[in-house]
Phi, psi and omega in degrees: 000145180292130182297331181297327178298313180295320179299318180295316181297311183286328178296320179298315181292318182295318180297314179298316181296317181297317179297312180293324179293319178297319178295320179296318178298318178297320178296320183288315185284310185266351181062015175207150182263311182250099185252344185256012177278154184274044175260167175289165182297324179294318179293320177299320178297318180295318179298316180294324178295323180284320186286328183302308179295330179294317179296316179295323177295322177295322176296316178295322177299315180301314180293321182293311186277341182245013179296322183295323180286334174291328176293338182274000180302314177299325178293324178293317182294323183268352182075024182272084181258157174267142180236146176188159174252130184221172179245132180289135179251003178212168182258145167200089185226042185304317177221098189292340183264003185237125178284122184215168177282121183235137178266115187223141171274122181241138173260110180239122181054040177081000181248126179269126181232145170278119184238152177246097190251139172269115181193177170283184184305141179237129178251159178298129180099351177292138174265130183226150167268128187241132172244121187213164176274140190292324185273317186266347182058032173268133182193201183227138181240140175239126183291132177255309182218129184248156171239151180126189187262012178248159181266150181297324182285349175288343185281000000 
């Protein structure tokens, strides 16, 4: 799997986490989030009361939805990827000439999985060789056999 794919996935999570963590530290240490606005002290308290649960909810959301990719860190470090040949069960071909992160249902070894694959456009019924991480199903797809009105060499 291309190392750039992993860097993009983990960089996105790390940036979000650092921003939310910095805001959380400010809330814990200073007991207020927005202190330099030209509002009255009472209005600042109300803003902080509303913003505090929102920030904590965002942190929990981050952990809940990205927990699986955090479990894949040891697999990334050791290069322990899953390989398989599968058939696409959904379409994602918004821009067929541009490699992008695409959410596709893939049937690999009789099991249908929602995968987040970096590839060119994928149509339903395309056979692809997939290299992916086991917990998060993030990976890379290479087209083997296509169905549809485009040619394989156009990709």
